[in-house]
C-alpha positions as CSV (number, residue, x, y, z in Angstrom):
1,M,0.1,0.0,0.0
2,S,2.1,2.5,-1.0
3,L,1.1,5.9,0.8
4,K,3.0,9.2,1.1
5,C,3.7,12.0,3.2
6,G,4.9,14.9,2.1
7,I,7.3,17.2,4.3
8,V,6.6,21.0,3.1
9,G,8.0,24.4,4.4
10,L,10.1,27.5,3.2
11,P,13.4,27.4,2.7
12,N,15.3,27.0,5.8
13,V,13.1,25.9,8.6
14,G,14.6,22.3,9.3
15,K,12.9,20.0,6.5
16,S,15.7,18.6,5.2
17,T,17.2,17.9,8.7
18,L,14.0,16.2,9.4
19,F,14.2,13.7,6.3
20,N,17.7,13.1,7.2
21,C,16.9,12.3,10.5
22,L,13.8,10.2,9.6
23,S,16.2,8.4,6.4
24,N,19.1,7.3,9.6
25,A,17.4,3.7,10.9
26,K,19.2,4.5,14.2
27,A,16.7,7.1,14.9
28,Q,14.5,4.4,15.5
29,S,13.8,2.2,18.9
30,A,14.9,-0.9,17.2
31,N,17.2,-1.1,14.0
32,Y,14.8,-1.7,11.1
33,P,16.1,-0.7,7.4
34,F,15.6,2.7,5.4
35,C,15.8,2.4,2.0
36,T,15.8,5.4,-0.4
37,I,13.6,4.9,-3.5
38,E,14.8,8.0,-5.6
39,P,16.8,11.3,-3.8
40,N,14.0,12.6,-2.3
41,I,11.7,9.6,-1.2
42,G,12.1,7.3,2.0
43,T,10.4,4.2,2.7
44,I,10.7,4.2,6.6
45,S,9.7,1.7,9.2
46,V,6.7,2.7,11.7
47,P,7.9,1.9,15.1
48,D,4.8,0.3,17.3
49,E,5.7,-1.3,20.6
50,R,3.1,-4.2,19.8
51,L,5.8,-5.8,17.8
52,E,7.9,-6.4,20.7
53,K,5.6,-7.7,22.6
54,L,4.0,-10.4,20.1
55,E,8.1,-11.1,19.3
56,A,8.5,-11.6,23.3
57,I,5.3,-14.3,23.2
58,V,6.2,-15.9,19.6
59,N,9.9,-15.5,19.2
60,P,9.3,-15.6,15.7
61,Q,13.3,-16.1,12.9
62,R,12.2,-12.5,12.5
63,V,10.1,-9.3,12.6
64,M,9.0,-7.3,9.9
65,P,7.4,-3.4,11.1
66,T,5.2,-1.4,8.8
67,T,6.4,1.0,6.7
68,M,5.1,4.3,5.1
69,E,6.6,6.7,2.9
70,I,8.1,10.0,2.9
71,V,8.6,12.8,0.4
72,D,11.2,15.9,0.8
73,I,9.7,18.4,-1.3
74,A,11.8,21.2,-3.1
75,G,11.6,24.2,-0.6
76,L,8.4,26.9,-2.0
77,V,9.0,30.5,-2.3
78,K,6.5,33.2,-2.8
79,G,5.2,32.8,-6.7
80,A,5.5,28.8,-6.7
81,S,1.7,29.1,-8.3
82,K,3.1,31.0,-11.3
83,G,6.0,28.5,-11.4
84,E,8.6,30.7,-9.4
85,G,11.6,29.0,-8.0
86,L,11.2,25.3,-8.1
87,G,7.6,26.1,-8.1
88,N,6.2,23.9,-10.7
89,Q,8.7,20.8,-9.2
90,F,6.8,21.7,-6.0
91,L,3.3,21.5,-6.8
92,A,4.0,18.3,-9.2
93,N,5.2,16.7,-5.9
94,I,3.0,17.5,-3.5
95,R,-0.1,16.8,-5.6
96,E,1.6,13.0,-5.4
97,T,1.6,12.7,-1.8
98,D,-1.7,11.7,0.2
99,A,-1.0,14.0,2.9
100,I,1.0,17.2,4.2
101,I,3.7,17.5,7.0
102,H,4.1,21.9,7.0
103,V,7.0,22.4,8.9
104,L,7.4,25.6,10.2
105,R,10.5,27.7,11.5
106,C,9.8,28.0,15.3
107,F,13.4,28.8,16.4
108,D,15.0,32.4,17.1
109,D,19.2,31.9,14.9
110,G,21.0,34.5,13.9
111,N,23.2,32.1,12.2
112,V,20.6,30.4,10.2
113,V,19.2,33.0,7.5
114,H,15.3,33.2,7.1
115,V,14.3,33.4,3.6
116,D,11.8,36.7,5.2
117,G,14.5,38.2,7.1
118,S,12.5,37.2,10.6
119,V,11.0,34.7,12.3
120,D,7.3,34.5,11.8
121,P,5.9,31.3,11.3
122,V,2.1,32.1,11.2
123,R,3.4,34.5,8.5
124,D,5.2,31.5,6.8
125,K,2.6,29.2,6.9
126,E,0.1,31.7,4.9
127,V,2.4,32.2,2.6
128,I,2.4,28.4,1.6
129,D,-1.3,28.2,2.2
130,I,-1.8,31.0,-0.6
131,E,0.6,29.4,-2.9
132,L,-0.9,26.0,-2.7
133,Q,-4.7,27.9,-2.8
134,L,-3.8,29.9,-5.8
135,K,-3.1,26.7,-7.6
136,D,-6.1,25.3,-6.6
137,L,-8.4,28.2,-7.4
138,E,-6.5,28.0,-11.2
139,S,-7.6,24.0,-11.0
140,I,-10.8,24.5,-10.0
141,E,-12.1,27.6,-12.2
142,K,-10.8,25.2,-15.3
143,R,-13.2,22.6,-14.2
144,V,-16.3,24.7,-13.3
145,S,-15.8,26.0,-16.6
146,S,-15.6,23.0,-18.4
147,L,-18.9,21.4,-16.4
148,A,-20.8,24.5,-17.2
149,R,-21.1,23.9,-20.8
150,V,-22.2,19.8,-19.6
151,I,-24.8,21.0,-17.2
152,K,-27.0,22.9,-20.0
153,S,-27.8,18.7,-20.8
154,G,-29.6,18.5,-17.4
155,D,-26.5,15.7,-16.3
156,K,-27.5,15.0,-12.8
157,D,-23.9,14.0,-11.9
158,A,-22.5,16.9,-13.6
159,I,-24.7,19.2,-11.9
160,K,-23.7,17.9,-8.8
161,E,-19.9,18.1,-10.0
162,H,-20.5,22.3,-11.2
163,E,-22.5,22.8,-7.6
164,L,-19.5,21.8,-5.4
165,G,-16.5,22.8,-7.8
166,T,-18.7,26.2,-7.4
167,K,-18.4,25.9,-3.3
168,I,-14.8,25.0,-3.6
169,Q,-14.2,28.3,-5.7
170,E,-15.9,30.9,-4.1
171,A,-13.8,29.4,-0.5
172,L,-10.4,29.4,-2.6
173,E,-11.3,33.0,-3.8
174,A,-11.7,33.4,0.3
175,G,-8.6,32.3,1.6
176,I,-10.3,29.4,2.7
177,S,-8.5,25.7,2.0
178,V,-10.6,23.3,0.6
179,R,-10.0,20.6,4.2
180,A,-11.9,23.5,6.0
181,L,-15.0,23.0,4.1
182,D,-18.0,20.3,5.5
183,F,-18.5,17.4,2.4
184,D,-21.0,14.7,3.3
185,E,-19.0,10.6,2.5
186,K,-20.8,11.1,-1.7
187,E,-19.8,14.8,-1.8
188,M,-16.1,13.5,-0.6
189,E,-15.9,11.2,-3.2
190,I,-16.3,13.8,-6.2
191,V,-14.1,16.4,-4.4
192,K,-11.5,13.4,-4.1
193,Q,-11.8,13.6,-7.9
194,F,-11.0,17.1,-8.4
195,Q,-7.5,15.9,-7.0
196,L,-7.1,19.4,-5.1
197,I,-3.6,20.2,-3.4
198,T,-5.5,21.9,-0.1
199,S,-8.3,18.9,0.0
200,K,-5.0,16.7,1.5
201,P,-4.8,16.5,5.4
202,V,-1.7,18.5,6.9
203,M,0.1,18.5,10.2
204,Y,2.1,21.3,11.3
205,L,5.7,20.7,13.0
206,C,7.2,23.2,14.3
207,N,11.2,22.8,14.6
208,V,12.2,24.6,17.8
209,D,15.2,24.7,19.4
210,E,16.5,22.1,22.6
211,A,15.0,24.8,25.4
212,S,11.7,24.8,23.6
213,V,11.5,20.9,23.0
214,K,9.7,19.9,25.9
215,S,7.1,22.9,26.7
216,G,7.2,24.5,23.2
217,N,7.6,28.4,23.0
218,A,5.7,32.1,22.0
219,H,6.3,30.6,17.9
220,V,4.2,27.5,18.8
221,D,1.6,29.1,20.7
222,A,1.1,31.6,18.1
223,V,1.0,28.7,15.4
224,K,-1.5,26.6,17.8
225,E,-3.7,29.7,17.8
226,A,-3.5,30.3,14.5
227,V,-4.7,27.0,13.2
228,K,-7.1,26.2,16.4
229,D,-10.1,25.7,13.8
230,E,-8.3,23.2,11.1
231,N,-8.8,20.0,13.0
232,A,-4.8,19.9,12.3
233,E,-2.5,18.7,14.6
234,V,0.9,20.6,16.0
235,L,3.9,19.0,16.8
236,V,6.8,19.8,18.3
237,I,10.4,18.7,17.2
238,G,14.2,20.0,17.6
239,A,15.5,19.1,14.3
240,A,19.2,19.7,15.6
241,I,18.3,17.5,18.6
242,E,17.1,14.7,16.1
243,S,20.2,15.3,14.1
244,D,22.6,14.7,17.5
245,I,20.4,11.8,18.4
246,T,21.3,9.8,14.5
247,E,24.9,10.8,15.4
248,L,24.8,8.7,18.7
249,E,26.4,4.8,17.5
250,T,24.2,2.2,20.1
251,Y,20.4,2.3,21.3
252,E,22.1,2.7,25.0
253,E,24.1,6.1,24.0
254,R,20.7,7.1,22.2
255,Q,18.6,6.8,26.0
256,M,21.4,8.3,27.6
257,F,21.0,11.9,25.9
258,L,17.3,11.1,25.8
259,D,17.3,10.9,29.4
260,E,19.6,14.2,29.9
261,L,16.8,15.8,28.2
262,E,13.7,14.3,29.9
263,L,12.7,12.7,27.0
264,D,10.5,9.3,26.3
265,E,11.6,9.1,22.5
266,P,13.2,10.5,19.8
267,G,10.8,13.2,18.3
268,V,10.5,11.7,14.6
269,N,9.4,8.5,16.5
270,R,6.1,10.5,17.5
271,L,6.7,12.1,13.8
272,I,6.5,8.7,12.1
273,R,3.8,7.6,14.3
274,S,1.4,11.0,13.6
275,A,2.0,11.2,10.2
276,Y,0.6,7.4,10.3
277,K,-2.5,8.5,11.7
278,L,-2.6,11.2,9.6
279,L,-2.9,9.1,6.3
280,D,-5.7,7.1,8.3
281,L,-4.2,4.2,8.4
282,D,-4.7,1.2,10.7
283,T,-2.1,-2.1,11.3
284,Y,-3.0,-5.5,11.9
285,F,-0.7,-8.4,12.8
286,T,0.2,-11.9,11.5
287,A,2.2,-13.6,13.9
288,G,3.9,-17.3,13.4
289,E,7.0,-18.9,13.9
290,K,8.4,-18.0,10.8
291,E,7.8,-13.8,11.3
292,V,5.5,-11.7,13.2
293,R,4.6,-9.0,10.9
294,A,2.6,-6.1,10.8
295,W,0.5,-4.8,8.1
296,T,-1.0,-1.5,6.7
297,I,-4.5,-1.1,6.0
298,K,-6.7,1.5,5.4
299,K,-9.5,2.6,8.2
300,G,-12.5,0.5,7.3
301,M,-10.8,-2.2,5.0
302,T,-12.9,-5.6,5.5
303,A,-11.2,-8.7,6.2
304,P,-10.6,-9.4,2.5
305,Q,-9.1,-6.3,1.3
306,A,-6.9,-6.5,4.1
307,A,-5.7,-10.2,3.4
308,G,-5.1,-8.7,-0.4
309,V,-2.5,-6.6,1.2
310,I,-0.4,-9.6,1.9
311,H,-1.3,-11.5,-1.8
312,T,-4.2,-10.9,-4.0
313,D,-4.6,-14.3,-4.3
314,F,-5.7,-14.1,-0.6
315,E,-8.5,-11.6,-1.7
316,K,-10.1,-13.0,-4.6
317,G,-9.9,-17.0,-2.7
318,F,-11.0,-15.5,0.5
319,I,-12.7,-18.0,2.6
320,R,-12.5,-16.6,6.5
321,A,-10.2,-14.9,9.0
322,E,-9.2,-16.4,12.1
323,V,-8.8,-12.9,14.6
324,M,-7.5,-12.8,18.1
325,K,-7.4,-9.3,20.0
326,Y,-4.0,-8.0,20.9
327,A,-5.0,-7.5,24.0
328,D,-6.3,-10.8,24.2
329,F,-3.4,-12.4,23.0
330,V,-1.0,-10.7,24.9
331,E,-2.8,-10.8,28.2
332,L,-3.2,-15.0,28.0
333,G,-0.1,-15.7,26.0
334,S,-0.8,-18.1,23.4
335,E,-3.0,-18.9,20.2
336,A,-4.7,-21.8,22.3
337,A,-4.7,-19.9,25.7
338,V,-7.1,-17.3,23.7
339,K,-8.7,-20.1,22.1
340,E,-9.5,-21.6,25.5
341,A,-10.8,-18.1,26.6
342,G,-13.6,-18.4,24.1
343,K,-12.0,-15.3,22.4
344,F,-11.0,-16.2,19.1
345,K,-13.3,-15.3,16.7
346,V,-13.8,-16.2,13.2
347,E,-14.8,-13.6,10.7
348,G,-16.5,-13.5,7.1
349,K,-16.2,-11.2,4.4
350,E,-18.3,-8.6,6.0
351,Y,-15.7,-8.1,8.9
352,I,-14.1,-4.9,9.2
353,V,-10.6,-5.1,10.3
354,E,-9.9,-3.3,13.8
355,D,-6.1,-1.7,14.7
356,G,-4.2,-4.4,16.3
357,D,-6.2,-7.4,15.2
358,V,-3.9,-10.7,15.4
359,M,-5.3,-12.7,12.0
360,H,-4.8,-15.9,10.2
361,F,-6.3,-15.9,6.7
362,R,-8.0,-19.0,4.9
363,F,-8.2,-18.4,1.0
364,N,-8.6,-21.2,-1.7
365,V,-6.9,-20.1,-5.3
C-alpha cells in the first residue's frame, strides 16, 4: 500500500534535516532498515511497541514492521503557483502525496538565515497556504468552466459536480483551503476526483530549539492559535536534537541522551506515528514461528481487503479470517489460551478489521 506523506515548508526551516533524521535507522528504537527509492523519497519503518510484545510471546525467526513513504519536497517560495523558484516541481511533487507535513520554523538563530528576514511561523504558513490555494483555484476554475457547458444537457452528476466546484471556488477565493469545508461522504468522493492540493490532510510540525522541545515557546503558541479551527495536529520537534541523536552509535547512548533531555523517545518516532495516523491508516498483525509482521491497511477495510494487502490471491480466494484481539493475545500469552477463553473469533467477508487485530487468513485459489 503505497501512501506518501510530503514534507513541505519554506527554505531553511529544517525540512531536509528532519528528512535526514528519518532516513537514519538509528533514530528509531529498533534498527529496522530504511531505503531510498529516489533521492527525495524514503521508505521508513513505523515504530510500534506492540511488535516487541508479540515477538516476546511468539519468538519468531524475524520481525517485520510496517512502513510508509516520506517525500522531501523542494522548498517553496512566493510565486510558486506561477512557477517561481522550483514552484512547478514543488506542486507536481505535492500533488502526488496523500497528506502533508508542514514544517514551520519556530526557533530564533542569527546563524540560520530566514528567507523573509525574520522568524514568523504564522506568516510562513500563510505564504504556503496562499500558493497552494492559488494553484487549486486555477484548477477548479477550469473544471467549473468545462462543467458549465455540460450541465446545460441536464446531466445530474455534472450538475452536482458543478455545484461542489463552485462552492470550492468561492472558498478558495476567500482564502479558505478545501480541507476546511464540510462535505458528506458522497460529496467527498466527488471532491477527491478534483485532485486539489488543499484538500489533503495536514499536520503542522514546529521545529524548535533545545530549550523549547518539552513545552514549546511563543512561536508554537502562535501557530496553535492560527490553526485552532483546522482540526490539524501540531507537533513540536527539535530537528537539531534529532540530528544529534542520529550521530550516536548505540541504542544505549541514544537513551542516555534522551534521559538527559527528559524525553521518552526520539521526536521522529512521534512524527512517524502521527504521519501514519494522518494518512488514516491502521495496522494488523500476523504472528507465526517464521515471522511476526505488521501490515498497513486503510481504516475501515474489510477482512478480504486486508488479506489482499499480503497477496491478491488471499483476497480473491478468501474463505474466512481467524481473529484475536492484540490485548487478549498479550494478556493470555498464546493462541491456545485465547481459544480456551472463547476469544478466538472466526470472521467472514463483511468483517471490518480493527487496529491491532492478530489475524490468520484461510483462502482457496
